[in-house]
C-alpha positions as CSV (number, residue, x, y, z in Angstrom):
1,M,102.4,57.5,96.8
2,S,101.2,59.5,93.8
3,K,100.7,63.3,94.0
4,G,96.9,62.9,93.7
5,A,96.7,60.4,96.5
6,N,99.0,62.5,98.7
7,L,96.8,65.6,98.0
8,A,93.7,63.7,98.8
9,K,95.2,62.4,102.1
10,N,96.4,65.9,103.1
11,T,93.0,67.4,102.2
12,L,91.2,64.9,104.3
13,I,93.5,65.5,107.3
14,V,93.0,69.3,107.1
15,G,89.3,69.0,106.5
16,L,88.8,66.7,109.4
17,S,90.7,69.0,111.7
18,K,88.6,72.0,110.6
19,V,85.3,70.1,110.8
20,S,86.1,68.6,114.2
21,S,86.8,72.1,115.8
22,V,83.6,73.5,114.4
23,L,81.7,70.4,115.5
24,A,83.1,70.8,119.1
25,V,81.8,74.3,119.3
26,F,78.4,73.2,117.8
27,L,78.0,70.5,120.4
28,A,79.1,72.8,123.3
29,L,76.4,75.3,122.3
30,P,73.5,73.6,124.1
31,V,75.6,73.2,127.3
32,F,76.5,76.9,127.2
33,T,72.8,78.0,126.7
34,E,71.6,75.6,129.4
35,Y,74.0,76.8,132.2
36,L,74.5,80.5,131.3
37,S,72.1,83.3,131.6
38,T,71.3,85.5,128.6
39,S,73.7,88.2,129.7
40,Q,76.5,85.7,130.6
41,Y,76.1,84.0,127.2
42,G,76.2,87.4,125.5
43,Y,79.4,88.3,127.3
44,F,80.9,84.8,126.4
45,D,80.0,85.4,122.8
46,L,81.6,88.9,122.9
47,V,84.8,87.3,124.3
48,M,84.8,84.7,121.6
49,A,84.4,87.4,118.9
50,Y,87.3,89.4,120.4
51,G,89.3,86.2,120.4
52,L,88.6,85.7,116.7
53,L,89.8,89.2,116.0
54,L,92.8,89.2,118.4
55,V,94.4,85.8,117.9
56,P,95.4,86.4,114.3
57,V,96.9,89.7,115.3
58,I,98.8,88.1,118.2
59,M,100.0,85.3,116.0
60,L,100.9,87.6,113.1
61,R,99.5,84.7,111.0
62,L,102.6,82.7,111.7
63,E,100.7,79.4,111.7
64,F,100.3,79.7,107.9
65,V,104.0,80.6,107.5
66,M,104.9,77.6,109.6
67,F,102.6,75.3,107.6
68,R,104.1,76.5,104.3
69,W,107.7,76.1,105.5
70,L,107.1,72.7,107.1
71,V,105.6,71.4,103.8
72,D,108.8,72.4,102.0
73,A,111.1,70.9,104.7
74,R,109.1,67.7,105.4
75,S,112.2,65.5,104.8
76,D,114.8,67.5,106.7
77,E,114.5,67.0,110.4
78,Y,117.0,69.7,111.3
79,E,115.1,72.3,109.1
80,I,111.8,71.2,110.7
81,A,113.2,71.8,114.2
82,K,114.7,75.1,113.2
83,I,111.4,76.3,111.7
84,I,109.3,75.3,114.8
85,S,111.7,76.8,117.3
86,N,111.9,80.1,115.3
87,I,108.1,80.3,115.0
88,L,107.7,79.6,118.8
89,R,110.2,82.3,119.6
90,L,108.3,84.8,117.6
91,V,105.0,83.7,119.1
92,V,106.4,84.0,122.6
93,A,107.7,87.5,121.9
94,S,104.3,88.5,120.4
95,L,102.6,87.0,123.5
96,A,104.8,89.0,125.8
97,I,103.9,92.2,124.0
98,F,100.2,91.3,124.0
99,T,100.4,90.5,127.7
100,I,101.7,93.9,128.6
101,I,99.0,95.6,126.4
102,F,96.3,93.4,127.8
103,W,97.0,94.0,131.4
104,L,97.4,97.7,130.7
105,A,93.9,97.6,129.1
106,V,92.5,95.7,132.1
107,S,93.9,98.4,134.5
108,I,92.2,101.1,132.4
109,F,88.9,99.5,131.5
110,D,86.5,97.5,133.6
111,I,86.8,94.0,132.1
112,Q,85.0,91.1,133.7
113,Y,87.0,87.9,134.2
114,P,90.3,89.2,132.8
115,S,92.4,86.1,133.8
116,L,89.9,83.8,132.0
117,I,89.9,85.9,128.9
118,Y,93.7,86.1,128.9
119,G,93.9,82.3,129.4
120,Y,91.5,81.8,126.5
121,L,93.5,83.9,124.2
122,V,96.8,82.3,125.1
123,F,95.4,78.8,124.7
124,S,93.9,79.8,121.4
125,V,97.3,81.0,120.2
126,F,99.0,77.7,121.1
127,S,96.0,75.7,119.8
128,S,96.4,77.5,116.4
129,I,100.1,76.5,116.4
130,T,99.6,72.9,117.3
131,L,96.8,72.5,114.7
132,Q,99.5,73.2,112.1
């Protein structure tokens, strides 16, 4: 396959993944506004905004590092396994530190639904990795 065709294929794959995630949020919006009160939706939106701020900090932007290194090592199975396992170790260590900080913050501040927020953030971290 030529470099141009390979670039087009990879661009299409990345584009579809980005568009599909935005489309899912767009389609879920009427459901959220139908079943949530104004204050509940405001709280949900606040949690989502905090998630957008915290997930890159928790991840240390390792998903981009992983993507870059996996592109270079696409033909070496051993190198791919090594990259993924190292990134996962770093993410788990980062999540452990975040977990301690999060639950300390929950004990100090009055945060509604802390276990749901924590679950959302953890799943967002692993979703970010699996998208790569």
